[in-house]
VEXZA-564126 format. One record per atom (N, C-alpha, C, O): residue in three letters; x, z, y. Coordinates in pm, whole numbers, padded with zeros to 5 digits, always signed. Layout:
N
ALAXZY...
// end
This chain:
195
MET-04390+05509-02203MET-04269+05533-02276MET-04292+05592-02409MET-04357+05696-02414ASN-04246+05536-02521ASN-04261+05600-02652ASN-04194+05732-02652ASN-04076+05742-02621GLN-04268+05833-02686GLN-04215+05972-02673GLN-04104+05995-02782GLN-04024+06087-02769GLN-04100+05916-02883GLN-03998+05932-02984GLN-03863+05906-02917GLN-03766+05973-02954PHE-03850+05814-02822PHE-03724+05776-02761PHE-03730+05810-02613PHE-03694+05726-02531ASP-03774+05930-02578ASP-03786+05971-02434ASP-03656+06022-02380ASP-03550+06011-02442GLY-03669+06080-02259GLY-03546+06140-02188GLY-03481+06243-02277GLY-03358+06251-02286GLU-03560+06320-02340GLU-03504+06430-02424GLU-03422+06377-02539GLU-03316+06432-02572TYR-03467+06276-02598TYR-03399+06202-02713TYR-03258+06163-02660TYR-03154+06195-02718TRP-03263+06092-02549TRP-03135+06031-02492TRP-03047+06139-02448TRP-02927+06127-02472ASN-03089+06243-02388ASN-03010+06354-02346ASN-02942+06415-02465ASN-02825+06452-02457GLU-03012+06426-02575GLU-02944+06480-02700GLU-02843+06387-02750GLU-02738+06431-02798ARG-02865+06261-02743ARG-02760+06169-02783ARG-02630+06187-02706ARG-02518+06184-02758TRP-02656+06208-02570TRP-02535+06230-02481TRP-02466+06361-02510TRP-02344+06368-02511LYS-02544+06463-02533LYS-02492+06592-02566LYS-02401+06591-02693LYS-02293+06649-02700ASN-02457+06518-02789ASN-02393+06505-02922ASN-02278+06403-02928ASN-02212+06387-03031GLY-02255+06336-02815GLY-02149+06227-02816GLY-02189+06112-02900GLY-02102+06042-02952GLU-02323+06085-02917GLU-02368+05970-02991GLU-02406+05855-02903GLU-02521+05815-02885THR-02290+05804-02845THR-02301+05691-02741THR-02233+05568-02791THR-02146+05514-02723GLY-02269+05520-02906GLY-02204+05400-02964GLY-02225+05270-02875GLY-02151+05173-02888TRP-02320+05274-02793TRP-02335+05156-02705TRP-02227+05151-02596TRP-02205+05045-02538ASP-02157+05265-02566ASP-02061+05273-02460ASP-01933+05210-02501ASP-01864+05261-02589ILE-01897+05094-02436ILE-01772+05025-02471ILE-01658+05071-02386ILE-01544+05036-02415GLY-01682+05146-02282GLY-01578+05217-02206GLY-01521+05134-02098GLY-01423+05175-02036TYR-01577+05015-02070TYR-01543+04927-01952TYR-01654+04833-01931TYR-01748+04824-02010ALA-01643+04763-01824ALA-01742+04658-01791ALA-01749+04547-01887ALA-01645+04498-01933SER-01867+04504-01920SER-01883+04397-02016SER-01831+04262-01957SER-01877+04217-01852PRO-01738+04202-02025PRO-01681+04068-01969PRO-01793+03971-01940PRO-01794+03910-01833ALA-01890+03954-02033ALA-01997+03860-02008ALA-02069+03887-01877ALA-02092+03797-01797LEU-02103+04013-01857LEU-02173+04049-01732LEU-02085+04034-01617LEU-02136+03999-01511MET-01964+04056-01622MET-01875+04039-01507MET-01863+03893-01469MET-01856+03859-01350GLN-01860+03805-01571GLN-01849+03658-01546GLN-01971+03608-01475GLN-01964+03526-01384PHE-02083+03658-01518PHE-02210+03624-01461PHE-02224+03671-01311PHE-02280+03600-01228ALA-02175+03786-01283ALA-02187+03843-01153ALA-02108+03769-01049ALA-02135+03780-00929LYS-02014+03699-01092LYS-01925+03615-00996LYS-02009+03511-00934LYS-01969+03457-00830ARG-02127+03476-00991ARG-02216+03364-00942ARG-02311+03420-00847ARG-02381+03341-00782LEU-02323+03551-00829LEU-02434+03615-00750LEU-02387+03633-00608LEU-02268+03645-00580PRO-02486+03637-00516PRO-02452+03668-00374PRO-02422+03811-00361PRO-02486+03892-00428LYS-02329+03847-00280LYS-02287+03992-00264LYS-02402+04074-00202LYS-02401+04197-00217ASP-02498+04017-00135ASP-02603+04098-00078ASP-02727+04108-00172ASP-02828+04164-00130ALA-02722+04058-00295ALA-02838+04063-00388ALA-02866+04213-00412ALA-02779+04300-00417PHE-03002+04233-00428PHE-03043+04370-00477PHE-03045+04361-00629PHE-03120+04285-00690ILE-02959+04442-00685ILE-02937+04440-00840ILE-02976+04570-00894ILE-02947+04674-00836LEU-03042+04567-01007LEU-03071+04693-01080LEU-03012+04680-01223LEU-03017+04574-01286ILE-02954+04798-01272ILE-02915+04802-01413ILE-02989+04912-01471ILE-02954+05028-01449PRO-03097+04883-01550PRO-03174+04984-01608PRO-03106+05030-01742PRO-03030+04958-01806GLY-03142+05164-01779GLY-03076+05216-01900GLY-02931+05200-01889GLY-02869+05145-01980CYS-02867+05246-01777CYS-02734+05209-01733CYS-02630+05279-01812CYS-02520+05226-01825GLY-02658+05406-01872GLY-02547+05474-01942GLY-02441+05500-01840GLY-02472+05543-01729ASN-02312+05475-01875ASN-02202+05503-01785ASN-02180+05395-01670ASN-02097+05409-01580ALA-02257+05296-01681ALA-02262+05187-01569ALA-02133+05142-01518ALA-02109+05142-01397TYR-02043+05100-01613TYR-01918+05056-01572TYR-01929+04923-01485TYR-01848+04894-01397GLU-02032+04850-01519GLU-02059+04719-01445GLU-02086+04758-01295GLU-02031+04701-01201ALA-02174+04857-01281ALA-02207+04893-01142ALA-02086+04943-01064ALA-02071+04909-00946GLU-02004+05018-01123GLU-01880+05065-01062GLU-01793+04949-01014GLU-01748+04941-00900ALA-01773+04855-01116ALA-01686+04732-01091ALA-01750+04643-00982ALA-01683+04599-00889LEU-01875+04620-00994LEU-01935+04536-00891LEU-01946+04595-00749LEU-01942+04523-00649TYR-01960+04725-00744TYR-01957+04798-00613TYR-01821+04777-00547TYR-01810+04748-00428HIS-01713+04795-00633HIS-01581+04779-00582HIS-01550+04626-00537HIS-01459+04600-00458GLU-01633+04530-00594GLU-01618+04398-00558GLU-01702+04355-00440GLU-01706+04236-00408GLY-01770+04449-00374GLY-01846+04426-00252GLY-02000+04406-00278GLY-02070+04358-00189PHE-02049+04440-00393PHE-02196+04445-00411PHE-02247+04573-00373PHE-02246+04668-00452LYS-02296+04583-00246LYS-02336+04715-00200LYS-02482+04751-00229LYS-02522+04866-00213ASN-02561+04653-00272ASN-02701+04681-00306ASN-02725+04683-00450ASN-02819+04619-00497ILE-02640+04759-00529ILE-02648+04770-00672ILE-02704+04910-00704ILE-02654+05012-00656TYR-02805+04909-00784TYR-02869+05038-00825TYR-02862+05053-00974TYR-02873+04956-01050ILE-02843+05184-01015ILE-02845+05214-01158ILE-02959+05304-01188ILE-02998+05383-01102MET-03018+05297-01312MET-03128+05376-01346MET-03110+05418-01489MET-03067+05339-01573ASP-03144+05545-01517ASP-03142+05594-01656ASP-03233+05712-01664ASP-03242+05797-01575ILE-03302+05713-01779ILE-03396+05825-01811ILE-03326+05962-01837ILE-03383+06069-01818SER-03202+05952-01880SER-03128+06073-01915SER-03045+06128-01791SER-02961+06058-01736PRO-03072+06250-01752PRO-03006+06312-01646PRO-02849+06330-01677PRO-02767+06329-01585LEU-02815+06344-01806LEU-02678+06343-01841LEU-02604+06211-01817LEU-02488+06209-01778ALA-02674+06104-01840ALA-02613+05971-01812ALA-02584+05961-01665ALA-02473+05925-01625VAL-02687+05993-01581VAL-02666+05979-01445VAL-02552+06067-01391VAL-02471+06025-01309ALA-02551+06197-01444ALA-02450+06299-01401ALA-02317+06248-01441ALA-02220+06268-01368SER-02307+06180-01558SER-02177+06131-01597SER-02127+06024-01514SER-02006+06020-01490PHE-02208+05936-01466PHE-02169+05831-01369PHE-02126+05901-01239PHE-02017+05876-01188ARG-02207+05980-01191ARG-02184+06056-01065ARG-02049+06126-01061ARG-01974+06122-00964SER-02025+06190-01171SER-01894+06263-01183SER-01768+06166-01185SER-01662+06195-01130ARG-01789+06058-01249ARG-01687+05949-01257ARG-01664+05878-01137ARG-01551+05836-01109PHE-01775+05861-01052PHE-01774+05766-00932PHE-01852+05836-00824PHE-01964+05796-00789PRO-01790+05942-00770PRO-01866+06028-00672PRO-01897+05947-00536PRO-01987+05982-00460ASP-01821+05846-00513ASP-01842+05763-00388ASP-01957+05666-00398ASP-01995+05604-00298PHE-02014+05651-00514PHE-02135+05555-00525PHE-02247+05617-00446PHE-02262+05739-00454PRO-02327+05546-00371PRO-02435+05600-00294PRO-02541+05678-00378PRO-02597+05624-00473ALA-02565+05805-00342ALA-02648+05885-00422ALA-02792+05828-00435ALA-02854+05835-00541GLY-02842+05772-00326GLY-02971+05705-00324GLY-02990+05575-00418GLY-03100+05525-00441GLN-02879+05532-00463GLN-02879+05414-00554GLN-02863+05455-00699GLN-02855+05369-00787MET-02858+05592-00725MET-02850+05632-00873MET-02990+05695-00897MET-03026+05801-00846LEU-03062+05621-00979LEU-03200+05666-01003LEU-03225+05721-01143LEU-03215+05650-01244CYS-03259+05851-01145CYS-03278+05921-01274CYS-03430+05920-01301CYS-03503+06013-01267GLN-03472+05809-01362GLN-03618+05798-01397GLN-03649+05705-01515GLN-03561+05632-01562ASP-03760+05706-01559ASP-03814+05615-01657ASP-03832+05474-01595ASP-03901+05465-01494PHE-03778+05373-01645PHE-03793+05241-01599PHE-03937+05203-01584PHE-03974+05129-01493PHE-04019+05254-01674PHE-04165+05209-01679PHE-04253+05285-01580PHE-04372+05255-01564GLU-04195+05380-01515GLU-04263+05455-01411GLU-04260+05373-01274GLU-04170+05291-01256PRO-04348+05392-01187PRO-04342+05313-01062PRO-04231+05336-00973PRO-04188+05449-00951HIS-04181+05230-00920HIS-04066+05237-00821HIS-04091+05127-00715HIS-04128+05016-00752PRO-04074+05155-00586PRO-04119+05061-00486PRO-04030+04936-00473PRO-04077+04834-00423GLN-03905+04940-00514GLN-03812+04829-00489GLN-03845+04711-00586GLN-03885+04726-00701LEU-03823+04590-00523LEU-03834+04465-00601LEU-03686+04424-00602LEU-03614+04452-00506TRP-03639+04356-00710TRP-03509+04324-00735TRP-03489+04172-00735TRP-03576+04097-00779ASP-03366+04125-00682ASP-03320+03992-00695ASP-03277+03962-00832ASP-03305+03854-00885VAL-03206+04060-00894VAL-03143+04046-01022VAL-03161+04172-01098VAL-03144+04280-01040VAL-03197+04166-01231VAL-03191+04283-01320VAL-03086+04249-01432VAL-03093+04142-01492ILE-03001+04330-01455ILE-02893+04306-01555ILE-02931+04392-01677ILE-02958+04512-01669GLU-02932+04320-01790GLU-02968+04383-01925GLU-02846+04411-02005GLU-02774+04317-02037GLN-02817+04529-02037GLN-02694+04564-02115GLN-02736+04685-02204GLN-02718+04799-02163THR-02789+04661-02322THR-02823+04752-02418THR-02940+04848-02381THR-02949+04958-02435PHE-03026+04806-02292PHE-03141+04884-02262PHE-03252+04833-02350PHE-03319+04912-02417PHE-03273+04699-02353PHE-03376+04638-02439PHE-03371+04690-02585PHE-03474+04725-02643CYS-03246+04695-02643CYS-03229+04728-02775CYS-03255+04877-02802CYS-03279+04918-02915ALA-03251+04955-02695ALA-03283+05101-02709ALA-03430+05136-02716ALA-03469+05249-02746LEU-03509+05036-02688LEU-03664+05064-02673LEU-03719+05033-02810LEU-03672+04944-02881ASP-03821+05111-02844ASP-03898+05087-02963ASP-03951+04936-02957ASP-04005+04893-02855PRO-03934+04864-03064PRO-03986+04723-03055PRO-04127+04711-03010PRO-04160+04610-02947ALA-04215+04805-03038ALA-04350+04807-02988ALA-04367+04807-02838ALA-04475+04780-02786MET-04253+04838-02767MET-04248+04838-02618MET-04204+04706-02557MET-04195+04697-02435ARG-04176+04602-02636ARG-04115+04481-02590ARG-04199+04402-02494ARG-04151+04352-02393SER-04329+04391-02528SER-04423+04314-02439SER-04436+04385-02306SER-04445+04324-02200HIS-04437+04527-02318HIS-04441+04604-02194HIS-04310+04583-02109HIS-04318+04575-01987TYR-04195+04574-02173TYR-04070+04545-02114TYR-04076+04410-02032TYR-04038+04403-01915ALA-04122+04312-02099ALA-04130+04171-02032ALA-04223+04182-01914ALA-04188+04132-01807ALA-04340+04245-01926ALA-04440+04257-01819ALA-04382+04331-01710ALA-04396+04288-01596LYS-04317+04444-01731LYS-04256+04526-01632LYS-04146+04455-01558LYS-04138+04465-01435MET-04063+04385-01625MET-03954+04307-01567MET-04019+04201-01469MET-03973+04184-01356ALA-04122+04135-01514ALA-04191+04038-01430ALA-04248+04108-01309ALA-04257+04048-01202ASN-04288+04234-01321ASN-04346+04307-01212ASN-04245+04355-01113ASN-04278+04370-00995VAL-04122+04381-01154VAL-04023+04439-01053VAL-03922+04333-01001VAL-03849+04363-00906ILE-03915+04213-01058ILE-03828+04109-01020ILE-03901+04017-00925ILE-04015+03978-00952LYS-03839+03982-00816LYS-03898+03891-00707LYS-03919+03762-00774LYS-03841+03727-00862PRO-04024+03685-00735PRO-04043+03553-00778PRO-03916+03471-00751PRO-03868+03469-00638GLY-03864+03406-00850GLY-03746+03332-00837GLY-03618+03417-00866GLY-03507+03365-00866GLY-03635+03535-00887GLY-03526+03634-00922GLY-03492+03623-01064GLY-03561+03552-01138VAL-03389+03690-01107VAL-03327+03662-01239VAL-03310+03786-01318VAL-03261+03887-01266LEU-03352+03784-01451LEU-03315+03876-01550LEU-03214+03817-01644LEU-03238+03717-01711ALA-03102+03882-01645ALA-02985+03826-01729ALA-02908+03935-01802ALA-02904+04051-01760GLY-02847+03894-01914GLY-02766+03977-01981GLY-02751+03948-02126GLY-02747+03831-02164LEU-02743+04049-02213LEU-02706+04035-02357LEU-02830+04094-02435LEU-02889+04196-02398LEU-02862+04024-02544LEU-02958+04076-02646LEU-02899+04059-02780LEU-02832+03959-02805PHE-02921+04147-02865PHE-02872+04138-03009PHE-02947+04029-03078PHE-03070+04023-03071ASN-02874+03943-03145ASN-02931+03834-03226ASN-02903+03864-03377ASN-02838+03788-03449THR-02956+03980-03417THR-02935+04029-03547THR-03034+04137-03583THR-03085+04204-03493ASP-03064+04157-03713ASP-03149+04260-03749ASP-03078+04374-03810ASP-03023+04362-03919PHE-03075+04488-03741PHE-03001+04602-03786PHE-03075+04682-03905PHE-03017+04759-03983GLY-03205+04652-03906GLY-03287+04733-04010GLY-03292+04881-03981GLY-03310+04960-04074ASN-03277+04919-03861ASN-03270+05061-03818ASN-03414+05109-03787ASN-03497+05031-03740PRO-03444+05245-03817PRO-03563+05309-03772PRO-03546+05377-03633PRO-03636+05443-03581HIS-03427+05356-03576HIS-03381+05414-03454HIS-03296+05315-03378HIS-03247+05219-03436PRO-03278+05338-03246PRO-03191+05233-03167PRO-03048+05236-03232PRO-03002+05337-03285PRO-02984+05124-03223PRO-03029+04994-03157PRO-03119+04911-03254PRO-03103+04905-03376PHE-03217+04848-03180PHE-03304+04759-03257PHE-03275+04615-03227PHE-03267+04577-03110GLY-03259+04532-03331GLY-03223+04397-03315GLY-03341+04303-03288GLY-03452+04344-03255GLY-03309+04172-03306GLY-03414+04078-03293GLY-03353+03938-03308GLY-03241+03923-03357ASN-03428+03838-03266ASN-03378+03695-03280ASN-03430+03611-03168ASN-03529+03640-03102GLN-03353+03498-03152GLN-03380+03418-03033GLN-03529+03368-03031GLN-03588+03371-02923ALA-03593+03323-03142ALA-03725+03276-03142ALA-03826+03388-03089ALA-03920+03361-03014GLU-03797+03503-03131GLU-03883+03625-03077GLU-03872+03631-02934GLU-03974+03639-02865TYR-03749+03628-02881TYR-03723+03655-02742TYR-03786+03541-02655TYR-03846+03565-02550GLU-03769+03416-02705GLU-03821+03297-02633GLU-03978+03319-02607GLU-04029+03303-02496THR-04050+03360-02724THR-04185+03383-02715THR-04219+03487-02620THR-04306+03472-02534LEU-04142+03607-02636LEU-04170+03723-02550LEU-04171+03696-02406LEU-04254+03751-02333PHE-04080+03612-02359PHE-04058+03600-02212PHE-04119+03468-02155PHE-04119+03449-02033ALA-04168+03381-02240ALA-04215+03246-02193ALA-04321+03252-02091ALA-04326+03162-02007ASN-04411+03351-02089ASN-04525+03349-01996ASN-04484+03373-01854ASN-04536+03310-01762GLN-04389+03466-01837GLN-04353+03512-01703GLN-04217+03462-01644GLN-04185+03474-01525PHE-04142+03405-01743PHE-04002+03360-01696PHE-03982+03219-01747PHE-04039+03175-01847THR-03894+03147-01668THR-03835+03019-01713THR-03712+03052-01784THR-03621+03112-01726ILE-03703+03017-01904ILE-03578+03039-01980ILE-03474+02939-01941ILE-03487+02823-01981GLU-03370+02975-01865GLU-03265+02886-01820GLU-03152+02876-01918GLU-03096+02768-01938THR-03118+02993-01981THR-03017+02999-02082THR-03055+03106-02181THR-03099+03216-02146MET-03035+03067-02316MET-03043+03163-02418MET-02958+03111-02537MET-03006+03026-02612GLU-02846+03155-02552GLU-02751+03096-02643GLU-02652+03206-02694GLU-02638+03312-02634PRO-02587+03176-02805PRO-02486+03268-02859PRO-02384+03304-02746PRO-02337+03213-02679CYS-02346+03431-02723CYS-02262+03467-02626CYS-02114+03434-02673CYS-02073+03472-02783GLY-02041+03367-02591GLY-01902+03329-02615GLY-01801+03437-02572GLY-01683+03426-02605SER-01843+03537-02502SER-01743+03634-02452SER-01797+03783-02495SER-01780+03878-02420SER-01857+03795-02609SER-01895+03918-02653SER-01763+04003-02695SER-01662+03949-02740ILE-01774+04135-02677ILE-01662+04222-02732ILE-01658+04207-02878ILE-01757+04171-02942GLY-01539+04235-02934GLY-01498+04222-03067GLY-01605+04260-03173GLY-01645+04180-03257PRO-01649+04391-03162PRO-01749+04435-03259PRO-01881+04374-03263PRO-01952+04380-03363ARG-01919+04306-03142ARG-02046+04242-03128ARG-02042+04094-03136ARG-02142+04027-03116ALA-01917+04040-03167ALA-01896+03895-03166ALA-01994+03826-03271ALA-02002+03876-03383GLY-02062+03722-03242GLY-02148+03653-03326GLY-02283+03728-03346GLY-02366+03684-03426LYS-02304+03835-03278LYS-02429+03915-03295LYS-02512+03917-03156LYS-02615+03985-03148GLU-02469+03848-03057GLU-02533+03863-02927GLU-02573+03723-02872GLU-02507+03623-02901LEU-02680+03719-02794LEU-02722+03611-02717LEU-02696+03643-02574LEU-02717+03756-02531TRP-02650+03545-02498TRP-02644+03552-02350TRP-02768+03484-02296TRP-02797+03369-02331PHE-02841+03554-02213PHE-02970+03491-02158PHE-02976+03505-02008PHE-02927+03604-01953GLU-03032+03411-01942GLU-03075+03401-01806GLU-03209+03363-01784GLU-03241+03248-01816LEU-03295+03442-01735LEU-03438+03407-01715LEU-03475+03399-01568LEU-03429+03483-01491ARG-03552+03306-01528ARG-03586+03293-01386ARG-03735+03339-01374ARG-03819+03281-01442ARG-03770+03438-01292ARG-03907+03484-01268ARG-03983+03373-01214ARG-03943+03316-01112LYS-04103+03333-01280LYS-04193+03227-01228LYS-04253+03279-01105LYS-04333+03211-01041
// end
């Protein structure tokens, strides 16, 4: 993990209320996708923040959904909002550290854009390592260049296709038609199948 954007960095963002990624509800695009998933799928949401999607999916019968965040404040915020969520499925750890579970599905929602771009090849390799063969990595990626020296970091479709091509079959990567208003026209919806 790049020390510049480590757990301490994200905890400070939470303490200072600098949570611009938090839309306050479950992403419509992710919820539409989830309707196609089997209810018994083992699902991970890394860099989960307030994890509105996990809460909504749990209420819809997805009982094997796990959240993960490097920030203790993020996990504590989720726990206080949703105390009935199984404690063993709230993981406060660095995604890049070892974890024994393999996942059927990993949902991407503002985790990728929070990582230093130098970590992107490591992200792709780690996803290939934690997703079962035939499993899915799906979600939203920014299709714009923010020009920031800090998160969020943008990118483009050609970059992403190259990044994931070795370990995944790209089933979908296209402009997202159900982005929230402020992100309309700036996001790609993607679904990748682990080779």
